[in-house]
C-alpha positions as CSV (number, residue, x, y, z in Angstrom):
1,M,177.6,135.0,146.9
2,K,176.8,132.0,149.2
3,I,174.1,129.8,147.9
4,S,172.1,127.0,149.6
5,I,170.0,124.6,147.6
6,A,167.4,122.7,149.7
7,F,164.9,120.3,148.1
8,D,162.5,117.5,148.7
9,S,162.2,115.0,145.8
10,I,160.6,111.6,145.5
11,T,160.9,110.7,141.8
12,G,164.0,112.7,141.1
13,N,162.2,115.5,139.2
14,T,162.8,118.3,141.7
15,E,166.4,117.0,142.2
16,K,166.9,117.4,138.5
17,L,165.9,121.1,138.8
18,A,168.2,121.4,141.8
19,Q,171.1,120.1,139.8
20,E,170.4,122.6,137.1
21,I,170.3,125.4,139.6
22,S,173.7,124.2,141.0
23,K,175.2,124.3,137.5
24,A,173.8,127.8,136.9
25,C,175.3,129.0,140.2
26,K,178.8,127.6,139.5
27,Y,180.4,130.9,139.9
28,N,179.0,131.3,143.4
29,D,179.8,129.4,146.6
30,V,177.3,126.6,147.0
31,I,177.6,126.1,150.8
32,S,174.8,123.4,151.1
33,Y,173.0,121.1,148.7
34,G,170.5,118.5,149.7
35,D,167.5,117.9,151.8
36,T,165.8,120.3,154.2
37,T,168.1,119.3,157.1
38,Q,171.0,121.3,155.6
39,D,172.3,124.3,157.5
40,V,171.3,127.4,155.4
41,S,171.9,130.1,158.0
42,K,175.0,131.5,156.2
43,A,173.5,131.7,152.8
44,D,172.9,134.9,150.9
45,V,170.2,133.1,148.8
46,I,168.3,130.0,149.5
47,F,166.9,127.9,146.6
48,A,164.0,125.9,148.1
49,G,162.3,123.2,146.0
50,S,159.8,120.5,146.3
51,Y,157.4,118.2,144.6
52,T,153.7,119.2,145.1
53,E,151.0,117.6,147.2
54,N,147.4,119.1,146.9
55,K,148.7,122.2,145.2
56,D,151.3,122.9,147.8
57,F,154.9,121.9,148.6
58,S,155.6,118.7,150.6
59,G,155.2,118.7,154.4
60,K,159.0,118.7,154.9
61,M,159.5,121.7,152.7
62,K,156.6,123.6,154.3
63,T,158.3,123.0,157.7
64,F,161.6,124.2,156.3
65,L,160.1,127.3,154.8
66,K,158.4,128.2,158.0
67,S,161.7,128.1,159.8
68,L,163.4,130.7,157.5
69,K,163.7,134.3,158.7
70,N,165.2,137.4,157.0
71,Q,166.3,135.4,153.9
72,K,166.2,135.8,150.1
73,I,164.4,132.8,148.7
74,F,164.0,131.4,145.2
75,L,161.2,128.8,145.1
76,F,161.2,125.9,142.6
77,G,159.3,122.7,142.1
78,T,157.5,120.1,140.0
79,C,153.9,119.1,139.8
80,G,152.2,116.2,138.0
81,F,148.5,116.8,138.2
82,G,148.2,120.1,136.4
83,N,150.0,122.5,134.2
84,G,150.0,126.1,133.0
85,K,150.8,129.4,134.5
86,E,147.5,129.7,136.4
87,Y,147.9,126.3,138.0
88,Y,151.6,127.1,138.9
89,N,150.6,130.4,140.4
90,E,148.0,128.7,142.5
91,I,150.7,126.4,143.9
92,L,153.0,129.3,144.5
93,N,150.3,131.3,146.3
94,N,149.8,128.3,148.6
95,V,153.5,127.9,149.3
96,K,153.9,131.6,150.1
97,K,151.5,131.2,153.0
98,H,154.3,129.2,154.8
99,I,156.9,131.9,154.4
100,S,157.5,134.7,157.0
101,S,157.0,138.2,155.7
102,S,160.6,138.9,157.0
103,N,161.8,136.9,153.9
104,E,162.1,138.1,150.3
105,I,161.0,135.9,147.5
106,I,163.3,136.8,144.7
107,G,162.0,134.4,142.1
108,S,160.2,131.1,141.3
109,F,160.0,128.3,138.8
110,I,157.5,125.4,138.6
111,C,157.1,122.8,135.8
112,Q,155.5,119.5,135.3
113,G,157.2,116.3,136.7
114,E,156.4,112.6,136.8
115,V,154.0,111.4,139.5
116,E,155.0,108.6,141.9
117,Q,153.2,105.4,140.7
118,E,151.4,104.8,144.0
119,T,150.1,108.3,144.1
120,K,149.1,108.1,140.4
121,D,147.1,104.9,141.0
122,K,145.3,106.2,144.0
123,F,144.5,109.5,142.3
124,L,143.2,107.8,139.1
125,K,141.0,105.5,141.2
126,D,139.5,108.4,143.0
127,V,139.0,110.4,139.8
128,R,137.3,107.5,138.0
129,R,134.9,107.1,140.9
130,N,134.0,110.8,141.2
131,K,134.3,112.4,137.7
132,K,132.8,112.2,134.3
133,V,134.5,110.2,131.6
134,S,135.7,113.3,129.8
135,E,137.3,114.6,133.0
136,V,139.0,111.3,133.7
137,K,140.5,111.4,130.2
138,K,141.8,114.9,130.8
139,Y,143.5,113.9,134.0
140,I,145.0,110.8,132.4
141,N,146.4,112.8,129.5
142,N,147.9,115.3,131.9
143,I,149.6,112.6,134.0
144,E,151.0,111.0,130.8
145,L,152.3,114.4,129.6
146,A,153.9,115.0,133.0
147,E,155.9,111.8,132.7
148,K,158.0,113.5,130.1
149,H,159.1,116.4,132.4
150,P,161.2,118.1,133.4
151,N,162.6,118.0,129.9
152,E,165.3,120.1,128.1
153,D,162.8,122.9,127.4
154,D,162.0,123.1,131.1
155,L,165.6,123.2,132.1
156,F,166.2,126.0,129.5
157,A,163.2,127.9,130.9
158,L,164.7,127.5,134.4
159,D,168.0,128.8,133.3
160,E,166.3,131.8,131.7
161,T,164.4,132.5,134.9
162,L,167.6,132.3,136.9
163,R,169.3,134.8,134.6
164,R,166.6,137.4,135.4
165,V,167.2,137.0,139.2
C-alpha cells in the first residue's frame, strides 16, 4: 500500500505523531513524508495532521485538505488548550468541514500537545482579562498538562488506533 504522511507542526508535537505513524507503516511504501506541499496523488491512504488553531487545523492544512478528492484520509493532530473526547470530537467536526464528500475518512487521532510560547502568552493574557479566577486556573492547568504531551501513552494509543484501521 502507498502511504503519504502530510503534516503541519510548529512545536514538533504533530511531527512526533507523524514519525510514529511512519514507524507503524513500515511494511507499506511511504511515498511522501513532510509538509503539505508533498505530492500525495499516488497514495492509497493519506495521513493528514496538524496542530490546532481555534478548534480547527492550521490554515495550511485546511487548504491541503480542501484540495483532496477521492482519497482515503486518516486525520491526526495535537491541541494544547483543551482535552478529552468531547473536545477532540469538536475539533474533528470542524476539520471535516474542509474535506470533500468524495473522500473517505478512515480514522482519526488527536491528543494534547505543547503550545507555542507566544500563543500561550497571548491566550493567557486574554483569558486573565476576560475570565473569572477559577476559569483562569483551569486554563493554566490544562496548558501545563499539555506541555507533557504527546507522551508514551499517547503514542501507544495512536498505535492502537492505527491497528484498527
